[in-house]
Biopython code that builds the backbone (N, CA, C, O; Angstrom):
import numpy as np
from Bio.PDB.StructureBuilder import StructureBuilder

atoms = [
    (1, "MET", "N", (98.613, -13.463, 96.061)),
    (1, "MET", "CA", (98.881, -14.228, 97.247)),
    (1, "MET", "C", (98.733, -16.295, 96.254)),
    (1, "MET", "O", (99.404, -17.317, 96.110)),
    (2, "LEU", "N", (97.683, -15.842, 95.966)),
    (2, "LEU", "CA", (96.949, -17.163, 95.573)),
    (2, "LEU", "C", (97.664, -17.287, 93.901)),
    (2, "LEU", "O", (97.409, -18.420, 93.492)),
    (3, "ASP", "N", (98.329, -16.615, 93.016)),
    (3, "ASP", "CA", (97.997, -16.477, 91.611)),
    (3, "ASP", "C", (99.334, -17.715, 91.518)),
    (3, "ASP", "O", (99.591, -17.877, 90.325)),
    (4, "ASN", "N", (100.075, -18.452, 92.254)),
    (4, "ASN", "CA", (100.857, -19.608, 91.585)),
    (4, "ASN", "C", (99.959, -21.210, 92.271)),
    (4, "ASN", "O", (100.487, -22.311, 92.422)),
    (5, "LEU", "N", (98.676, -20.871, 92.538)),
    (5, "LEU", "CA", (97.592, -21.809, 93.112)),
    (5, "LEU", "C", (97.071, -22.451, 91.434)),
    (5, "LEU", "O", (96.601, -21.824, 90.485)),
    (6, "SER", "N", (97.382, -23.901, 91.573)),
    (6, "SER", "CA", (96.597, -24.237, 90.332)),
    (6, "SER", "C", (95.646, -25.582, 90.546)),
    (6, "SER", "O", (96.165, -26.451, 91.246)),
    (7, "ILE", "N", (94.784, -25.765, 90.211)),
    (7, "ILE", "CA", (94.016, -26.978, 90.417)),
    (7, "ILE", "C", (94.050, -27.898, 89.334)),
    (7, "ILE", "O", (93.738, -27.557, 88.193)),
    (8, "PRO", "N", (94.306, -28.710, 89.547)),
    (8, "PRO", "CA", (94.425, -29.826, 88.090)),
    (8, "PRO", "C", (92.807, -30.065, 87.594)),
    (8, "PRO", "O", (91.965, -30.215, 88.479)),
    (9, "GLU", "N", (92.472, -30.090, 86.441)),
    (9, "GLU", "CA", (91.426, -29.894, 85.455)),
    (9, "GLU", "C", (90.810, -31.321, 86.027)),
    (9, "GLU", "O", (89.660, -31.350, 86.467)),
    (10, "ASP", "N", (91.449, -32.224, 86.002)),
    (10, "ASP", "CA", (90.640, -33.837, 86.424)),
    (10, "ASP", "C", (90.477, -34.181, 87.848)),
    (10, "ASP", "O", (90.273, -35.293, 88.336)),
    (11, "ILE", "N", (90.601, -33.053, 88.424)),
    (11, "ILE", "CA", (90.425, -33.071, 90.626)),
    (11, "ILE", "C", (89.068, -33.487, 90.125)),
    (11, "ILE", "O", (88.513, -33.013, 89.134)),
    (12, "LYS", "N", (88.538, -34.537, 91.015)),
    (12, "LYS", "CA", (87.440, -34.979, 91.450)),
    (12, "LYS", "C", (86.651, -34.167, 92.256)),
    (12, "LYS", "O", (87.000, -34.098, 93.434)),
    (13, "LYS", "N", (85.645, -33.517, 91.902)),
    (13, "LYS", "CA", (84.556, -32.731, 92.524)),
    (13, "LYS", "C", (83.724, -33.320, 93.517)),
    (13, "LYS", "O", (83.163, -34.340, 93.119)),
    (14, "GLU", "N", (83.502, -33.026, 94.551)),
    (14, "GLU", "CA", (82.335, -33.106, 95.412)),
    (14, "GLU", "C", (81.108, -32.816, 95.106)),
    (14, "GLU", "O", (80.995, -31.593, 95.027)),
    (15, "PRO", "N", (80.439, -33.191, 94.962)),
    (15, "PRO", "CA", (78.749, -32.684, 95.230)),
    (15, "PRO", "C", (78.387, -31.531, 96.200)),
    (15, "PRO", "O", (78.548, -31.933, 97.352)),
    (16, "GLU", "N", (77.971, -30.288, 96.163)),
    (16, "GLU", "CA", (77.433, -29.490, 97.187)),
    (16, "GLU", "C", (76.281, -30.034, 98.129)),
    (16, "GLU", "O", (75.218, -29.924, 97.519)),
    (17, "LEU", "N", (76.116, -30.517, 99.240)),
    (17, "LEU", "CA", (74.989, -30.712, 99.759)),
    (17, "LEU", "C", (74.452, -29.544, 100.468)),
    (17, "LEU", "O", (75.073, -28.587, 100.930)),
    (18, "ALA", "N", (72.980, -29.825, 100.478)),
    (18, "ALA", "CA", (72.125, -28.801, 100.843)),
    (18, "ALA", "C", (72.223, -28.598, 101.973)),
    (18, "ALA", "O", (72.343, -29.653, 102.596)),
    (19, "ILE", "N", (72.238, -27.296, 102.888)),
    (19, "ILE", "CA", (72.277, -26.828, 104.165)),
    (19, "ILE", "C", (70.959, -27.522, 104.577)),
    (19, "ILE", "O", (69.872, -27.300, 104.045)),
    (20, "PRO", "N", (71.244, -28.615, 105.855)),
    (20, "PRO", "CA", (69.922, -28.817, 106.052)),
    (20, "PRO", "C", (69.452, -27.515, 107.277)),
    (20, "PRO", "O", (70.108, -26.630, 107.826)),
    (21, "SER", "N", (67.840, -27.975, 107.362)),
    (21, "SER", "CA", (67.341, -26.666, 107.973)),
    (21, "SER", "C", (67.421, -26.471, 109.360)),
    (21, "SER", "O", (68.103, -27.407, 109.777)),
    (22, "ILE", "N", (67.081, -25.739, 110.314)),
    (22, "ILE", "CA", (67.453, -25.927, 111.641)),
    (22, "ILE", "C", (66.841, -26.625, 112.347)),
    (22, "ILE", "O", (67.355, -26.704, 113.463)),
    (23, "GLU", "N", (65.634, -27.393, 112.180)),
    (23, "GLU", "CA", (65.026, -28.727, 112.833)),
    (23, "GLU", "C", (65.730, -29.897, 112.389)),
    (23, "GLU", "O", (65.644, -30.961, 113.004)),
    (24, "GLU", "N", (66.531, -29.731, 111.187)),
    (24, "GLU", "CA", (67.324, -31.171, 110.773)),
    (24, "GLU", "C", (68.618, -31.028, 111.700)),
    (24, "GLU", "O", (69.078, -32.075, 112.156)),
    (25, "GLN", "N", (69.135, -30.029, 111.962)),
    (25, "GLN", "CA", (70.565, -29.460, 112.471)),
    (25, "GLN", "C", (70.284, -30.048, 113.936)),
    (25, "GLN", "O", (71.018, -30.800, 114.578)),
    (26, "LYS", "N", (68.859, -29.441, 114.358)),
    (26, "LYS", "CA", (68.677, -29.726, 115.882)),
    (26, "LYS", "C", (68.844, -31.322, 116.245)),
    (26, "LYS", "O", (69.525, -31.844, 117.128)),
    (27, "ARG", "N", (67.819, -32.029, 115.067)),
    (27, "ARG", "CA", (67.704, -33.515, 114.934)),
    (27, "ARG", "C", (68.856, -33.979, 115.089)),
    (27, "ARG", "O", (68.924, -34.924, 115.875)),
    (28, "ILE", "N", (70.169, -33.512, 114.423)),
    (28, "ILE", "CA", (71.514, -33.914, 113.881)),
    (28, "ILE", "C", (72.412, -34.298, 115.211)),
    (28, "ILE", "O", (72.960, -35.304, 115.661)),
    (29, "VAL", "N", (72.232, -32.823, 115.605)),
    (29, "VAL", "CA", (72.936, -32.892, 117.313)),
    (29, "VAL", "C", (72.214, -33.619, 118.270)),
    (29, "VAL", "O", (72.958, -33.775, 119.239)),
    (30, "GLU", "N", (70.979, -34.205, 118.489)),
    (30, "GLU", "CA", (70.455, -34.668, 119.387)),
    (30, "GLU", "C", (70.916, -36.094, 119.125)),
    (30, "GLU", "O", (71.238, -36.791, 120.087)),
    (31, "GLU", "N", (70.979, -36.664, 117.653)),
    (31, "GLU", "CA", (71.806, -37.827, 117.545)),
    (31, "GLU", "C", (72.955, -38.326, 117.772)),
    (31, "GLU", "O", (73.327, -39.434, 118.159)),
    (32, "LEU", "N", (73.829, -36.739, 117.291)),
    (32, "LEU", "CA", (75.086, -37.142, 117.734)),
    (32, "LEU", "C", (75.386, -37.244, 119.297)),
    (32, "LEU", "O", (76.098, -38.036, 119.912)),
    (33, "LYS", "N", (74.490, -36.021, 119.796)),
    (33, "LYS", "CA", (74.961, -36.491, 121.365)),
    (33, "LYS", "C", (74.166, -37.803, 121.930)),
    (33, "LYS", "O", (74.702, -38.230, 122.953)),
    (34, "ARG", "N", (73.388, -38.307, 121.648)),
    (34, "ARG", "CA", (72.997, -39.776, 121.679)),
    (34, "ARG", "C", (73.851, -40.905, 121.739)),
    (34, "ARG", "O", (74.040, -41.648, 122.702)),
    (35, "LEU", "N", (74.531, -40.973, 120.184)),
    (35, "LEU", "CA", (75.615, -41.823, 119.859)),
    (35, "LEU", "C", (76.668, -41.667, 120.900)),
    (35, "LEU", "O", (77.288, -42.610, 121.392)),
    (36, "GLU", "N", (76.825, -40.413, 121.200)),
    (36, "GLU", "CA", (78.227, -40.208, 122.094)),
    (36, "GLU", "C", (78.035, -40.985, 123.291)),
    (36, "GLU", "O", (78.812, -41.711, 123.911)),
    (37, "GLU", "N", (77.051, -40.731, 123.445)),
    (37, "GLU", "CA", (76.639, -40.905, 125.221)),
    (37, "GLU", "C", (76.628, -42.421, 125.447)),
    (37, "GLU", "O", (76.970, -42.941, 126.509)),
    (38, "ALA", "N", (76.060, -43.325, 123.982)),
    (38, "ALA", "CA", (76.180, -44.642, 123.981)),
    (38, "ALA", "C", (77.788, -45.307, 123.904)),
    (38, "ALA", "O", (78.154, -46.439, 124.221)),
    (39, "GLY", "N", (78.433, -44.379, 123.463)),
    (39, "GLY", "CA", (79.614, -44.664, 123.028)),
    (39, "GLY", "C", (80.130, -45.478, 121.441)),
    (39, "GLY", "O", (81.082, -46.139, 121.026)),
    (40, "GLU", "N", (79.000, -45.004, 121.003)),
    (40, "GLU", "CA", (78.874, -45.335, 119.362)),
    (40, "GLU", "C", (79.191, -44.425, 118.257)),
    (40, "GLU", "O", (78.964, -44.621, 117.063)),
    (41, "LEU", "N", (79.786, -43.327, 118.845)),
    (41, "LEU", "CA", (80.267, -42.154, 117.877)),
    (41, "LEU", "C", (81.662, -42.352, 117.596)),
    (41, "LEU", "O", (82.568, -42.297, 118.427)),
    (42, "THR", "N", (81.775, -42.587, 116.355)),
    (42, "THR", "CA", (82.974, -43.225, 116.067)),
    (42, "THR", "C", (83.419, -41.987, 114.817)),
    (42, "THR", "O", (82.688, -41.011, 114.646)),
    (43, "PRO", "N", (84.638, -42.180, 114.042)),
    (43, "PRO", "CA", (85.169, -40.725, 113.270)),
    (43, "PRO", "C", (84.107, -41.163, 112.152)),
    (43, "PRO", "O", (83.322, -40.411, 111.575)),
    (44, "GLU", "N", (84.291, -42.867, 111.932)),
    (44, "GLU", "CA", (83.551, -42.610, 110.468)),
    (44, "GLU", "C", (81.903, -42.693, 110.510)),
    (44, "GLU", "O", (81.204, -42.760, 109.499)),
    (45, "VAL", "N", (81.402, -42.676, 111.892)),
    (45, "VAL", "CA", (80.042, -42.172, 111.759)),
    (45, "VAL", "C", (79.657, -40.853, 111.587)),
    (45, "VAL", "O", (78.698, -40.455, 110.925)),
    (46, "LEU", "N", (80.789, -39.920, 112.480)),
    (46, "LEU", "CA", (80.389, -38.265, 112.195)),
    (46, "LEU", "C", (80.836, -38.239, 110.620)),
    (46, "LEU", "O", (80.039, -37.675, 109.870)),
    (47, "GLU", "N", (81.769, -38.670, 110.161)),
    (47, "GLU", "CA", (82.169, -38.346, 108.754)),
    (47, "GLU", "C", (80.775, -38.829, 107.906)),
    (47, "GLU", "O", (80.615, -38.227, 106.844)),
    (48, "ALA", "N", (79.842, -39.753, 108.221)),
    (48, "ALA", "CA", (78.616, -40.147, 107.295)),
    (48, "ALA", "C", (77.908, -38.917, 107.652)),
    (48, "ALA", "O", (77.382, -38.297, 106.728)),
    (49, "PHE", "N", (77.800, -38.416, 108.972)),
    (49, "PHE", "CA", (76.507, -37.220, 109.226)),
    (49, "PHE", "C", (77.081, -36.212, 108.224)),
    (49, "PHE", "O", (76.256, -35.865, 107.379)),
    (50, "MET", "N", (78.576, -35.532, 108.091)),
    (50, "MET", "CA", (78.736, -34.616, 107.960)),
    (50, "MET", "C", (79.037, -34.762, 106.092)),
    (50, "MET", "O", (79.354, -33.780, 105.421)),
    (51, "THR", "N", (78.884, -35.955, 105.590)),
    (51, "THR", "CA", (78.806, -35.729, 104.001)),
    (51, "THR", "C", (77.400, -36.125, 103.643)),
    (51, "THR", "O", (77.079, -36.206, 102.457)),
    (52, "GLY", "N", (76.634, -36.348, 104.510)),
    (52, "GLY", "CA", (75.177, -36.387, 104.099)),
    (52, "GLY", "C", (74.769, -38.008, 103.966)),
    (52, "GLY", "O", (73.582, -38.325, 104.036)),
    (53, "LYS", "N", (75.661, -38.870, 103.799)),
    (53, "LYS", "CA", (75.719, -40.287, 103.761)),
    (53, "LYS", "C", (74.586, -40.822, 105.041)),
    (53, "LYS", "O", (73.912, -41.851, 105.002)),
    (54, "ARG", "N", (74.613, -39.886, 106.050)),
    (54, "ARG", "CA", (73.394, -40.749, 107.130)),
    (54, "ARG", "C", (72.833, -39.273, 107.477)),
    (54, "ARG", "O", (73.454, -38.216, 107.362)),
    (55, "THR", "N", (71.455, -39.464, 107.947)),
    (55, "THR", "CA", (70.873, -38.515, 108.631)),
    (55, "THR", "C", (70.128, -38.900, 109.777)),
    (55, "THR", "O", (70.029, -40.081, 110.109)),
    (56, "ALA", "N", (69.407, -37.630, 110.623)),
    (56, "ALA", "CA", (68.802, -37.793, 111.850)),
    (56, "ALA", "C", (67.690, -38.550, 111.522)),
    (56, "ALA", "O", (67.001, -38.491, 110.503)),
    (57, "PRO", "N", (67.568, -39.398, 112.670)),
    (57, "PRO", "CA", (65.772, -40.131, 112.644)),
    (57, "PRO", "C", (64.861, -38.881, 112.427)),
    (57, "PRO", "O", (65.059, -37.777, 112.934)),
    (58, "GLU", "N", (63.912, -39.195, 111.660)),
    (58, "GLU", "CA", (62.711, -38.175, 111.850)),
    (58, "GLU", "C", (62.266, -38.308, 113.383)),
    (58, "GLU", "O", (62.457, -39.290, 114.100)),
    (59, "SER", "N", (61.588, -37.026, 113.755)),
    (59, "SER", "CA", (60.827, -36.944, 115.322)),
    (59, "SER", "C", (59.604, -37.374, 115.233)),
    (59, "SER", "O", (58.759, -37.032, 114.406)),
    (60, "GLU", "N", (59.512, -38.083, 116.038)),
    (60, "GLU", "CA", (58.297, -38.700, 116.504)),
    (60, "GLU", "C", (56.918, -37.553, 116.691)),
    (60, "GLU", "O", (55.825, -37.961, 117.083)),
]
sb = StructureBuilder()
sb.init_structure("model")
sb.init_model(0)
sb.init_chain("A")
sb.init_seg("    ")
for serial, (resi, resn, name, xyz) in enumerate(atoms, 1):
    if name == "N":
        sb.init_residue(resn, " ", resi, " ")
    sb.init_atom(name, np.array(xyz, "f"), 0.0, 1.0, " ", f" {name:<3s}", serial, name[0])
structure = sb.get_structure()
């Protein structure tokens, strides 16, 4: 089925991100909920979290 699919040799590959720990995932969810409630959750902010450019603050 995918025999005719070809990927160009010069395609830019994104680096693989490590899967966050469960605790980190919980902090990310809390931060996203906080941002959403504050009206600060934008597609750009969400993208930053999903690409690893932004992380959740450390818990106190």
